[in-house]
GUFIZA-752650 format. One record per atom (N, C-alpha, C, O, CB): residue in three letters; residue number from 1; atom name; z, y, x. Coordinates in Angstrom, 1 decimal, padded with zeros to 4 digits. Each point is the difference from the previous one (the first is absolute). Glycine has a CB too. Layout:
# GUFIZA-752650
ALA:NUM:CA:Z:Y:X
...
END
This chain:
# GUFIZA-752650
UNK:1:N:092.5:090.9:105.0
UNK:1:CA:001.4:000.1:000.6
UNK:1:C:000.8:000.9:-000.9
UNK:1:O:-000.4:001.0:-000.5
UNK:1:CB:-000.5:-001.4:002.8
UNK:2:N:002.2:000.0:-002.5
UNK:2:CA:000.9:000.8:-000.9
UNK:2:C:000.3:001.3:000.7
UNK:2:O:000.0:000.2:001.2
UNK:2:CB:001.0:-002.3:-002.1
UNK:3:N:-000.6:003.0:000.1
UNK:3:CA:000.3:001.4:000.5
UNK:3:C:001.4:-000.1:000.6
UNK:3:O:001.0:-000.5:-000.6
UNK:3:CB:-002.4:001.6:-001.2
UNK:4:N:001.5:-000.6:003.0
UNK:4:CA:001.2:000.0:000.8
UNK:4:C:000.5:001.5:000.0
UNK:4:O:-000.6:000.8:000.7
UNK:4:CB:-000.1:-002.9:000.7
UNK:5:N:001.7:002.4:-002.1
UNK:5:CA:000.6:001.4:-000.1
UNK:5:C:001.5:-000.1:000.1
UNK:5:O:000.6:-000.8:-000.7
UNK:5:CB:-002.6:001.5:-000.8
UNK:6:N:002.5:000.2:002.2
UNK:6:CA:001.5:000.1:000.1
UNK:6:C:000.4:001.5:000.1
UNK:6:O:-000.8:000.8:000.3
UNK:6:CB:000.9:-003.1:000.8
UNK:7:N:001.2:002.5:-001.3
UNK:7:CA:000.6:001.3:000.0
UNK:7:C:000.9:000.1:001.2
UNK:7:O:000.6:-000.9:000.4
UNK:7:CB:-000.8:001.2:-002.9
UNK:8:N:000.3:000.9:003.1
UNK:8:CA:000.9:000.3:001.1
UNK:8:C:000.4:001.4:000.0
UNK:8:O:-000.9:000.9:-000.2
UNK:8:CB:-000.1:-002.8:001.6
UNK:9:N:002.2:002.2:-001.1
UNK:9:CA:000.5:001.4:000.2
UNK:9:C:-000.4:000.5:001.4
UNK:9:O:000.1:-000.8:000.9
UNK:9:CB:001.8:000.4:-002.6
UNK:10:N:-002.3:001.6:001.8
UNK:10:CA:-000.4:000.5:001.3
UNK:10:C:001.3:000.2:000.9
UNK:10:O:-000.2:000.1:001.2
UNK:10:CB:-001.7:001.1:-002.3
UNK:11:N:003.1:-001.2:000.6
UNK:11:CA:001.2:000.1:000.8
UNK:11:C:000.4:-001.3:000.5
UNK:11:O:000.9:-000.1:000.9
UNK:11:CB:-000.2:002.0:-002.3
UNK:12:N:-001.3:-003.0:001.0
UNK:12:CA:000.4:-001.4:000.5
UNK:12:C:-000.9:-000.3:001.2
UNK:12:O:-001.2:000.1:-000.1
UNK:12:CB:002.0:-000.8:-002.2
UNK:13:N:-000.2:000.4:003.4
UNK:13:CA:-000.7:-000.4:001.2
UNK:13:C:-000.4:-001.4:-000.1
UNK:13:O:000.9:-000.9:000.3
UNK:13:CB:000.3:002.7:001.0
UNK:14:N:-002.4:-002.1:-001.6
UNK:14:CA:-000.5:-001.4:000.0
UNK:14:C:-001.3:-000.1:000.8
UNK:14:O:-000.8:000.9:-000.1
UNK:14:CB:001.9:-001.4:-002.1
UNK:15:N:-001.2:-000.5:003.0
UNK:15:CA:-001.2:-000.1:000.8
UNK:15:C:-001.3:-000.3:-000.8
UNK:15:O:000.1:-000.6:-001.1
UNK:15:CB:001.3:-000.1:003.0
UNK:16:N:-002.5:001.2:-001.4
UNK:16:CA:-001.3:-000.3:-000.7
UNK:16:C:-000.3:-001.4:000.1
UNK:16:O:000.1:-000.6:001.0
UNK:16:CB:-000.9:002.9:-000.5
UNK:17:N:000.4:-002.9:-001.7
UNK:17:CA:-000.5:-001.4:000.0
UNK:17:C:-001.4:-000.1:000.3
UNK:17:O:-000.8:001.0:000.0
UNK:17:CB:002.6:-001.5:-001.6
UNK:18:N:-002.3:-000.7:001.9
UNK:18:CA:-001.4:-000.2:000.2
UNK:18:C:-000.8:000.3:-001.2
UNK:18:O:000.4:-000.3:-001.1
UNK:18:CB:000.1:-001.4:002.8
UNK:19:N:-001.7:002.3:-001.5
UNK:19:CA:-000.9:000.3:-001.1
UNK:19:C:000.6:000.9:-001.1
UNK:19:O:-000.4:000.0:-001.2
UNK:19:CB:-000.7:-002.1:001.6
UNK:20:N:002.1:003.0:-000.1
UNK:20:CA:000.5:000.9:-000.9
UNK:20:C:-000.8:001.3:-000.1
UNK:20:O:-000.5:000.5:001.1
UNK:20:CB:002.8:-001.5:-000.7
UNK:21:N:-002.5:001.5:-001.5
UNK:21:CA:-000.5:001.4:-000.2
UNK:21:C:001.1:000.8:-000.7
UNK:21:O:000.3:-000.3:-001.2
UNK:21:CB:-002.8:-000.6:001.0
UNK:22:N:003.0:001.9:000.8
UNK:22:CA:001.2:000.7:-000.4
UNK:22:C:-000.4:001.4:-000.6
UNK:22:O:-000.6:000.8:000.7
UNK:22:CB:002.0:-002.1:001.0
UNK:23:N:-001.1:001.5:-003.0
UNK:23:CA:-000.4:001.2:-000.7
UNK:23:C:001.2:000.8:-000.5
UNK:23:O:000.8:-000.6:-000.7
UNK:23:CB:-002.9:-000.5:000.1
UNK:24:N:002.3:002.3:001.1
UNK:24:CA:001.0:000.9:-000.5
UNK:24:C:-000.5:000.5:-001.4
UNK:24:O:-001.0:000.6:000.0
UNK:24:CB:001.9:000.0:002.4
UNK:25:N:-000.1:-000.9:-003.4
UNK:25:CA:-000.5:000.3:-001.4
UNK:25:C:000.8:001.2:-000.6
UNK:25:O:000.0:000.1:-001.3
UNK:25:CB:-000.7:-002.5:001.0
UNK:26:N:001.4:003.2:001.0
UNK:26:CA:000.8:001.1:-000.5
UNK:26:C:-000.9:001.3:000.2
UNK:26:O:-000.8:000.1:000.9
UNK:26:CB:003.0:-001.2:-000.3
UNK:27:N:-002.1:002.0:-001.6
UNK:27:CA:-000.7:001.2:000.1
UNK:27:C:000.5:001.0:001.0
UNK:27:O:-000.7:000.7:000.7
UNK:27:CB:000.2:-001.0:-003.1
UNK:28:N:001.9:000.2:002.6
UNK:28:CA:000.6:000.9:001.0
UNK:28:C:000.4:-000.9:001.2
UNK:28:O:000.3:-001.2:-000.1
UNK:28:CB:000.6:002.7:-001.7
UNK:29:N:-000.9:-000.8:003.0
UNK:29:CA:000.4:-000.7:001.2
UNK:29:C:001.5:-000.3:000.0
UNK:29:O:000.7:000.8:-000.5
UNK:29:CB:-002.6:000.3:001.8
UNK:30:N:002.3:-002.3:-000.9
UNK:30:CA:001.4:-000.4:-000.1
UNK:30:C:000.9:000.9:000.9
UNK:30:O:-000.3:000.3:001.1
UNK:30:CB:-000.4:-002.6:-001.5
UNK:31:N:001.8:002.8:-000.2
UNK:31:CA:000.9:000.9:000.7
UNK:31:C:000.6:-000.6:001.2
UNK:31:O:000.3:-001.2:000.1
UNK:31:CB:000.2:002.2:-002.3
UNK:32:N:-000.4:-000.2:003.2
UNK:32:CA:000.6:-000.4:001.3
UNK:32:C:-000.7:-001.0:000.8
UNK:32:O:000.5:-000.5:001.0
UNK:32:CB:001.5:000.9:-002.2
UNK:33:N:-003.3:-000.7:000.9
UNK:33:CA:-000.8:-000.9:000.8
UNK:33:C:-001.2:000.7:000.6
UNK:33:O:-000.9:000.4:-000.7
UNK:33:CB:001.7:-002.3:-000.8
UNK:34:N:-000.8:002.0:002.8
UNK:34:CA:-001.2:000.5:000.7
UNK:34:C:-001.1:-001.0:-000.2
UNK:34:O:000.2:-001.2:-000.2
UNK:34:CB:001.2:002.5:001.9
UNK:35:N:-002.6:-000.7:-001.7
UNK:35:CA:-001.2:-000.9:-000.3
UNK:35:C:-000.2:-001.2:001.0
UNK:35:O:-000.3:-001.0:-000.5
UNK:35:CB:-000.8:003.1:-000.4
UNK:36:N:001.5:-001.9:002.1
UNK:36:CA:-000.2:-001.0:001.0
UNK:36:C:001.1:-001.1:-000.2
UNK:36:O:-000.1:-001.1:000.6
UNK:36:CB:-000.9:002.7:001.0
UNK:37:N:002.0:-001.4:-002.4
UNK:37:CA:001.0:-001.0:-000.2
UNK:37:C:-000.3:-001.0:-001.1
UNK:37:O:000.7:-001.0:-000.1
UNK:37:CB:000.9:002.7:000.9
UNK:38:N:-002.7:-001.5:-001.6
UNK:38:CA:-000.3:-000.9:-001.0
UNK:38:C:-001.3:-000.8:000.4
UNK:38:O:-001.0:000.7:000.3
UNK:38:CB:002.1:000.8:-002.1
UNK:39:N:-001.0:-002.8:001.7
UNK:39:CA:-001.2:-000.8:000.4
UNK:39:C:-000.8:-000.2:-001.3
UNK:39:O:000.3:-000.9:-000.8
UNK:39:CB:001.0:-000.3:002.7
UNK:40:N:-002.4:002.0:-002.1
UNK:40:CA:-000.8:-000.1:-001.2
UNK:40:C:-001.5:000.1:000.4
UNK:40:O:-000.3:000.6:001.1
UNK:40:CB:002.2:000.4:-002.5
UNK:41:N:-002.7:-001.5:000.6
UNK:41:CA:-001.5:000.0:000.2
UNK:41:C:-000.6:001.2:-000.8
UNK:41:O:-001.0:000.5:000.4
UNK:41:CB:001.0:-003.0:000.0
UNK:42:N:000.6:002.8:-001.6
UNK:42:CA:-000.6:001.0:-000.9
UNK:42:C:001.1:000.6:-000.8
UNK:42:O:001.0:-000.6:-000.3
UNK:42:CB:-003.1:-000.7:000.2
UNK:43:N:001.9:002.6:-000.1
UNK:43:CA:000.9:000.7:-000.9
UNK:43:C:-000.8:000.4:-001.3
UNK:43:O:-000.9:000.9:000.1
UNK:43:CB:002.4:000.0:001.8
UNK:44:N:-001.3:-001.6:-003.0
UNK:44:CA:-000.8:000.2:-001.2
UNK:44:C:000.8:000.8:-001.0
UNK:44:O:000.7:-000.6:-000.9
UNK:44:CB:-001.9:-001.6:001.3
UNK:45:N:001.2:003.5:-000.3
UNK:45:CA:000.7:000.9:-000.9
UNK:45:C:-000.6:000.0:-001.4
UNK:45:O:000.7:000.2:-001.0
UNK:45:CB:-000.2:001.3:002.9
UNK:46:N:-001.8:-001.8:-002.0
UNK:46:CA:-000.7:000.0:-001.3
UNK:46:C:000.4:-001.2:-000.9
UNK:46:O:-000.3:000.1:-001.2
UNK:46:CB:-001.6:001.1:002.3
UNK:47:N:002.6:-002.2:-000.6
UNK:47:CA:000.4:-001.1:-000.8
UNK:47:C:001.4:000.2:-000.6
UNK:47:O:000.5:-000.8:-000.8
UNK:47:CB:-002.1:-000.7:002.1
UNK:48:N:002.3:002.5:-000.8
UNK:48:CA:001.4:000.3:-000.4
UNK:48:C:000.0:000.6:-001.4
UNK:48:O:-001.0:000.5:-000.4
UNK:48:CB:001.7:-000.2:002.8
UNK:49:N:000.4:-000.3:-003.1
UNK:49:CA:000.1:000.6:-001.3
UNK:49:C:-000.3:001.5:000.1
UNK:49:O:000.3:000.6:001.1
UNK:49:CB:001.4:-002.4:-001.8
UNK:50:N:-002.2:002.4:-000.3
UNK:50:CA:-000.2:001.4:000.0
UNK:50:C:001.4:000.7:000.2
UNK:50:O:001.0:-000.5:-000.4
UNK:50:CB:-003.0:000.3:-001.2
UNK:51:N:001.9:001.5:002.1
UNK:51:CA:001.3:000.7:000.2
UNK:51:C:000.8:000.2:-001.3
UNK:51:O:001.2:-000.2:000.0
UNK:51:CB:-002.3:001.3:001.9
UNK:52:N:000.4:-000.9:-003.0
UNK:52:CA:000.7:000.2:-001.3
UNK:52:C:000.7:-001.3:-000.4
UNK:52:O:001.2:000.0:-000.5
UNK:52:CB:-002.9:001.8:-000.2
UNK:53:N:001.0:-002.9:000.8
UNK:53:CA:000.6:-001.3:-000.4
UNK:53:C:001.2:-000.3:001.0
UNK:53:O:001.0:-000.5:-000.5
UNK:53:CB:-003.2:-000.3:-000.4
UNK:54:N:002.0:001.0:002.1
UNK:54:CA:001.1:-000.3:001.0
UNK:54:C:001.2:000.8:-000.3
UNK:54:O:001.1:-000.5:000.0
UNK:54:CB:-002.8:000.0:001.7
UNK:55:N:001.5:001.8:-002.0
UNK:55:CA:001.2:000.9:-000.3
UNK:55:C:000.6:-000.4:-001.3
UNK:55:O:001.3:-000.1:-000.1
UNK:55:CB:-002.4:002.0:001.3
UNK:56:N:000.3:-002.3:-002.2
UNK:56:CA:000.6:-000.4:-001.3
UNK:56:C:000.8:-001.2:000.2
UNK:56:O:001.1:-000.1:-000.6
UNK:56:CB:-003.0:001.1:-000.6
UNK:57:N:001.4:-002.0:001.9
UNK:57:CA:000.8:-001.3:000.2
UNK:57:C:001.3:000.3:000.7
UNK:57:O:001.0:-000.5:-000.4
UNK:57:CB:-003.2:-000.8:000.5
UNK:58:N:002.1:002.0:001.0
UNK:58:CA:001.3:000.3:000.8
UNK:58:C:000.8:-001.2:000.3
UNK:58:O:001.2:000.1:000.3
UNK:58:CB:-001.2:002.0:-001.4
UNK:59:N:-000.6:-003.3:001.2
UNK:59:CA:000.7:-001.2:000.3
UNK:59:C:001.2:-000.3:-000.9
UNK:59:O:001.0:-000.6:000.4
UNK:59:CB:-001.7:000.9:002.0
UNK:60:N:000.5:000.1:-003.6
UNK:60:CA:001.0:-000.3:-001.1
UNK:60:C:-000.4:-001.4:-000.6
UNK:60:O:-001.0:-000.1:-000.7
UNK:60:CB:001.5:002.6:000.2
UNK:61:N:000.3:-003.5:000.8
UNK:61:CA:-000.4:-001.4:-000.3
UNK:61:C:-000.3:-000.2:-001.5
UNK:61:O:-000.8:-000.8:-000.3
UNK:61:CB:002.2:000.1:002.2
UNK:62:N:-000.7:001.4:-002.8
UNK:62:CA:-000.2:-000.1:-001.4
UNK:62:C:-001.4:000.5:-000.4
UNK:62:O:-000.5:-000.3:-001.1
UNK:62:CB:002.9:000.5:000.7
UNK:63:N:-003.1:000.5:001.3
UNK:63:CA:-001.4:000.5:-000.3
UNK:63:C:-001.0:-000.9:000.7
UNK:63:O:-001.2:000.3:-000.2
UNK:63:CB:002.1:002.0:000.0
UNK:64:N:-000.5:-003.3:000.9
UNK:64:CA:-000.9:-000.8:000.8
UNK:64:C:-001.1:-000.7:-000.9
UNK:64:O:-001.2:000.1:000.4
UNK:64:CB:003.0:-000.5:001.2
UNK:65:N:-001.5:-000.1:-002.7
UNK:65:CA:-001.0:-000.7:-000.8
UNK:65:C:-001.1:001.0:-000.4
UNK:65:O:-001.2:-000.3:000.1
UNK:65:CB:002.9:-001.3:-001.0
UNK:66:N:-001.3:002.8:000.4
UNK:66:CA:-001.0:001.0:-000.4
UNK:66:C:-000.8:000.5:001.2
UNK:66:O:-001.2:000.2:000.0
UNK:66:CB:002.7:000.5:-001.9
UNK:67:N:-000.8:-000.5:003.0
UNK:67:CA:-000.6:000.5:001.3
UNK:67:C:-001.1:-001.1:000.4
UNK:67:O:-001.1:000.4:000.3
UNK:67:CB:003.3:000.8:000.4
UNK:68:N:-001.8:-002.4:-000.8
UNK:68:CA:-000.9:-001.1:000.4
UNK:68:C:-001.3:000.0:-000.8
UNK:68:O:-001.1:-000.1:000.5
UNK:68:CB:003.1:-001.3:000.2
UNK:69:N:-001.8:001.6:-002.0
UNK:69:CA:-001.2:000.1:-000.9
UNK:69:C:-000.9:001.2:000.3
UNK:69:O:-001.2:-000.2:000.1
UNK:69:CB:002.6:-001.0:-001.9
UNK:70:N:-000.7:002.3:002.0
UNK:70:CA:-000.8:001.2:000.3
UNK:70:C:-000.7:000.0:001.3
UNK:70:O:-001.1:000.4:000.2
UNK:70:CB:002.7:000.9:-001.6
UNK:71:N:-000.9:-001.9:002.4
UNK:71:CA:-000.6:-000.1:001.4
UNK:71:C:-001.2:-001.0:-000.1
UNK:71:O:-001.0:000.2:000.7
UNK:71:CB:003.3:000.3:000.4
UNK:72:N:-002.1:-001.6:-001.8
UNK:72:CA:-001.2:-000.9:-000.1
UNK:72:C:-001.2:000.7:-000.7
UNK:72:O:-001.1:-000.3:000.4
UNK:72:CB:002.8:-001.6:-000.6
UNK:73:N:-001.4:002.7:-000.7
UNK:73:CA:-001.1:000.8:-000.6
UNK:73:C:-000.7:000.9:001.0
UNK:73:O:-001.2:000.1:000.1
UNK:73:CB:002.4:-000.1:-002.3
UNK:74:N:-000.4:000.6:003.1
UNK:74:CA:-000.6:000.9:001.1
UNK:74:C:-000.8:-000.9:001.0
UNK:74:O:-001.0:000.4:000.4
UNK:74:CB:002.9:001.2:-000.7
UNK:75:N:-001.4:-002.8:000.5
UNK:75:CA:-000.7:-000.9:001.0
UNK:75:C:-001.3:-000.5:-000.5
UNK:75:O:-000.9:-000.5:000.7
UNK:75:CB:003.1:-000.1:000.2
UNK:76:N:-002.4:000.6:-002.3
UNK:76:CA:-001.2:-000.5:-000.6
UNK:76:C:-001.1:001.1:000.0
UNK:76:O:-001.1:-000.4:-000.5
UNK:76:CB:002.5:-001.2:-000.9
UNK:77:N:-001.2:002.8:001.8
UNK:77:CA:-000.9:001.1:-000.1
UNK:77:C:-000.4:000.6:001.3
UNK:77:O:000.8:000.0:000.9
UNK:77:CB:000.1:000.4:-003.2
UNK:78:N:-002.2:000.1:002.4
UNK:78:CA:-000.4:000.8:001.0
UNK:78:C:000.1:-000.5:001.4
UNK:78:O:-000.2:-001.2:000.3
UNK:78:CB:000.8:003.0:-001.7
UNK:79:N:-000.2:-000.9:002.3
UNK:79:CA:000.2:-000.4:001.5
UNK:79:C:001.0:-001.1:000.2
UNK:79:O:-000.2:-000.9:000.8
UNK:79:CB:-000.4:003.3:-000.3
UNK:80:N:001.7:-002.4:-001.3
UNK:80:CA:001.0:-001.0:000.2
UNK:80:C:-000.6:-001.4:-000.3
UNK:80:O:000.4:-001.0:000.7
UNK:80:CB:001.4:002.7:-001.4
UNK:81:N:-002.6:-001.8:-000.3
UNK:81:CA:-000.6:-001.3:-000.3
UNK:81:C:-000.9:-000.5:001.1
UNK:81:O:000.0:-001.2:000.3
UNK:81:CB:000.1:001.8:-002.7
UNK:82:N:-000.8:000.3:003.1
UNK:82:CA:-000.8:-000.4:001.1
UNK:82:C:000.9:-000.5:001.2
UNK:82:O:-000.4:-000.9:000.6
UNK:82:CB:-001.4:002.6:-001.3
UNK:83:N:002.9:-001.0:000.9
UNK:83:CA:000.9:-000.4:001.0
UNK:83:C:000.7:-001.4:-000.3
UNK:83:O:000.2:-000.8:000.9
UNK:83:CB:000.2:003.2:-000.4
UNK:84:N:-000.1:-002.6:-001.8
UNK:84:CA:000.5:-001.3:-000.4
UNK:84:C:-001.0:-001.1:000.3
UNK:84:O:000.3:-001.1:000.6
UNK:84:CB:001.1:002.2:-002.4
UNK:85:N:-002.7:-000.9:001.5
UNK:85:CA:-001.0:-001.0:000.2
UNK:85:C:-000.2:-000.3:001.5
UNK:85:O:-000.1:-001.1:000.4
UNK:85:CB:-001.0:001.9:-002.5
UNK:86:N:001.2:000.2:002.9
UNK:86:CA:-000.1:-000.1:001.5
UNK:86:C:001.1:-000.8:000.5
UNK:86:O:-000.2:-000.9:000.9
UNK:86:CB:-001.0:003.0:-000.8
UNK:87:N:002.5:-001.8:-000.5
UNK:87:CA:001.1:-000.8:000.5
UNK:87:C:000.0:-001.4:-000.5
UNK:87:O:000.4:-000.9:000.8
UNK:87:CB:000.9:003.0:-000.8
UNK:88:N:-001.8:-002.3:-001.2
UNK:88:CA:-000.1:-001.4:-000.5
UNK:88:C:-001.0:-000.8:000.9
UNK:88:O:000.3:-001.1:000.4
UNK:88:CB:000.2:001.8:-002.7
UNK:89:N:-001.6:-000.1:002.7
UNK:89:CA:-000.9:-000.6:000.9
UNK:89:C:000.6:-000.3:001.4
UNK:89:O:-000.2:-001.0:000.5
UNK:89:CB:-001.7:002.2:-001.8
UNK:90:N:002.7:-000.2:001.8
UNK:90:CA:000.7:-000.2:001.2
UNK:90:C:000.9:-001.2:000.0
UNK:90:O:000.2:-000.7:001.0
UNK:90:CB:-000.4:003.2:-000.5
UNK:91:N:000.9:-002.6:-001.7
UNK:91:CA:001.0:-001.1:-000.1
UNK:91:C:-000.6:-001.4:000.0
UNK:91:O:000.7:-001.0:000.1
UNK:91:CB:000.7:002.6:-001.4
UNK:92:N:-002.7:-001.7:001.1
UNK:92:CA:-000.7:-001.3:000.1
UNK:92:C:-000.2:-000.4:001.5
UNK:92:O:-000.1:-001.2:000.3
UNK:92:CB:-001.1:001.6:-002.5
UNK:93:N:001.2:000.6:003.1
UNK:93:CA:-000.2:-000.3:001.4
UNK:93:C:001.3:000.2:000.9
UNK:93:O:000.1:-000.6:001.0
UNK:93:CB:-002.5:001.2:-001.4
UNK:94:N:003.3:000.2:-000.1
UNK:94:CA:001.2:000.4:000.8
UNK:94:C:001.2:-000.1:-000.9
UNK:94:O:-000.1:-000.1:-001.2
UNK:94:CB:-001.3:001.6:002.6
UNK:95:N:002.5:-001.6:-000.7
UNK:95:CA:001.3:000.2:-000.7
UNK:95:C:000.2:001.5:-000.1
UNK:95:O:000.3:000.6:001.0
UNK:95:CB:000.7:-002.9:-000.2
UNK:96:N:-001.0:002.8:-002.0
UNK:96:CA:000.1:001.4:-000.2
UNK:96:C:001.5:000.3:-000.2
UNK:96:O:000.7:-000.5:-000.9
UNK:96:CB:-003.0:000.7:-000.2
UNK:97:N:002.9:000.7:001.9
UNK:97:CA:001.4:000.4:-000.1
UNK:97:C:000.0:001.5:-000.5
UNK:97:O:-000.6:000.9:000.6
UNK:97:CB:001.3:-002.5:001.3
UNK:98:N:-000.1:001.8:-003.1
UNK:98:CA:000.1:001.3:-000.6
UNK:98:C:001.3:000.6:000.6
UNK:98:O:001.1:-000.5:-000.3
UNK:98:CB:-002.4:-000.2:-001.9
UNK:99:N:001.2:001.8:002.9
UNK:99:CA:001.1:000.7:000.6
UNK:99:C:000.5:001.1:-000.9
UNK:99:O:-000.9:000.8:-000.5
UNK:99:CB:000.1:-001.5:002.8
UNK:100:N:002.1:000.9:-002.5
UNK:100:CA:000.5:001.1:-000.8
UNK:100:C:001.4:000.4:000.5
UNK:100:O:000.7:-000.8:000.7
UNK:100:CB:-002.0:-000.1:-002.7
UNK:101:N:001.6:002.1:001.7
UNK:101:CA:001.4:000.5:000.4
UNK:101:C:001.0:-000.3:-001.1
UNK:101:O:001.2:000.3:000.1
UNK:101:CB:-002.3:001.5:001.3
UNK:102:N:000.6:-002.3:-002.6
UNK:102:CA:000.9:-000.2:-001.1
UNK:102:C:001.2:-000.9:000.4
UNK:102:O:-000.2:-001.0:000.7
UNK:102:CB:-001.8:001.2:-002.3
UNK:103:N:003.2:000.1:001.1
UNK:103:CA:001.2:-000.8:000.3
UNK:103:C:000.0:-001.3:-000.8
UNK:103:O:000.4:-001.0:000.5
UNK:103:CB:000.8:003.1:000.0
UNK:104:N:-001.6:-002.0:-001.8
UNK:104:CA:000.1:-001.1:-000.9
UNK:104:C:-001.5:-000.5:-000.2
UNK:104:O:-000.7:000.5:-000.9
UNK:104:CB:002.8:000.4:-000.3
UNK:105:N:-002.4:-001.9:001.9
UNK:105:CA:-001.4:-000.5:000.0
UNK:105:C:-000.3:-000.6:-001.4
UNK:105:O:-001.2:000.1:-000.5
UNK:105:CB:001.3:-000.6:002.9
UNK:106:N:000.9:-000.1:-003.1
UNK:106:CA:-000.3:-000.6:-001.3
UNK:106:C:-000.3:001.0:-001.1
UNK:106:O:-000.5:-000.4:-001.0
UNK:106:CB:002.0:-001.5:001.7
UNK:107:N:-001.1:003.1:-000.5
UNK:107:CA:-000.2:001.1:-001.0
UNK:107:C:-000.9:001.1:000.6
UNK:107:O:000.3:001.2:-000.3
UNK:107:CB:001.9:-001.8:-000.8
UNK:108:N:-003.1:000.3:002.0
UNK:108:CA:-000.8:001.0:000.6
UNK:108:C:-001.5:-000.1:-000.4
UNK:108:O:-000.4:-001.0:-000.6
UNK:108:CB:002.0:000.9:002.5
UNK:109:N:-002.3:001.1:-001.6
UNK:109:CA:-001.5:000.0:-000.2
UNK:109:C:-000.7:-001.1:000.8
UNK:109:O:-001.0:-000.5:-000.4
UNK:109:CB:001.1:003.0:-000.2
UNK:110:N:000.5:-002.8:001.8
UNK:110:CA:-000.6:-001.0:000.8
UNK:110:C:000.0:-001.4:-000.7
UNK:110:O:-000.9:-000.8:000.2
UNK:110:CB:001.6:002.2:001.9
UNK:111:N:000.4:-001.6:-002.8
UNK:111:CA:000.1:-001.3:-000.7
UNK:111:C:-001.0:-000.1:-001.2
UNK:111:O:-000.6:-001.0:-000.1
UNK:111:CB:003.1:001.0:000.7
UNK:112:N:-002.7:001.1:-001.3
UNK:112:CA:-001.0:000.1:-001.0
UNK:112:C:-001.3:-000.2:000.6
UNK:112:O:-000.8:-000.8:-000.6
UNK:112:CB:002.2:002.3:-000.8
UNK:113:N:-001.7:-000.8:002.5
UNK:113:CA:-001.3:-000.2:000.6
UNK:113:C:-000.2:-001.4:000.5
UNK:113:O:-001.2:-000.5:-000.2
UNK:113:CB:001.3:002.9:000.9
UNK:114:N:000.9:-003.0:-000.1
UNK:114:CA:-000.2:-001.4:000.4
UNK:114:C:-000.3:-000.9:-001.2
UNK:114:O:-000.8:-000.9:000.2
UNK:114:CB:002.4:001.3:001.8
UNK:115:N:-001.0:-000.2:-003.1
UNK:115:CA:-000.2:-000.8:-001.2
UNK:115:C:-001.5:000.2:-000.5
UNK:115:O:-000.6:-001.0:-000.4
UNK:115:CB:003.0:001.1:-000.2
UNK:116:N:-002.8:001.1:000.7
UNK:116:CA:-001.4:000.3:-000.5
UNK:116:C:-001.0:-000.6:001.0
UNK:116:O:-001.0:-000.6:-000.4
UNK:116:CB:001.7:002.8:-000.6
UNK:117:N:-000.4:-002.2:002.3
UNK:117:CA:-000.9:-000.6:001.0
UNK:117:C:-000.1:-001.5:-000.2
UNK:117:O:-001.0:-000.6:000.3
UNK:117:CB:001.5:002.5:001.3
UNK:118:N:000.6:-002.5:-002.0
UNK:118:CA:000.0:-001.5:-000.1
UNK:118:C:-000.6:-000.5:-001.3
UNK:118:O:-000.4:-001.1:-000.1
UNK:118:CB:002.5:001.1:001.4
UNK:119:N:-002.2:000.9:-002.3
UNK:119:CA:-000.5:-000.3:-001.3
UNK:119:C:-001.5:-000.3:000.0
UNK:119:O:-000.7:000.4:000.9
UNK:119:CB:002.5:001.0:-001.9
UNK:120:N:-002.2:-002.2:000.0
UNK:120:CA:-001.4:-000.3:-000.2
UNK:120:C:-000.4:-001.1:000.9
UNK:120:O:-001.2:-000.4:000.0
UNK:120:CB:000.7:002.7:-000.7
END
């Protein structure tokens, strides 16, 4: 079965779909959202970009290509690589929804992560 992966902002109120596995992929908890207000199955802080990389990127779009490359390098190593493999396996059985607080999904770490999960 093909990998089913999508992105969603935690601030968007959308109902849970059938067979969804919802993973918050931000290292920090989303501002202004109490824990009970977000419908998620798992909070995977270890798959988020390192604090140094996140600060360097600062959501400056002109840095996105380099950020994407560096983040993919982080995802290929250590604990993050194990989490990527686990999410890929989950995506064979469930529709995996990557939840993030990022405003610009197209230039976010969640987009990079979704591309990595879909690859291969």
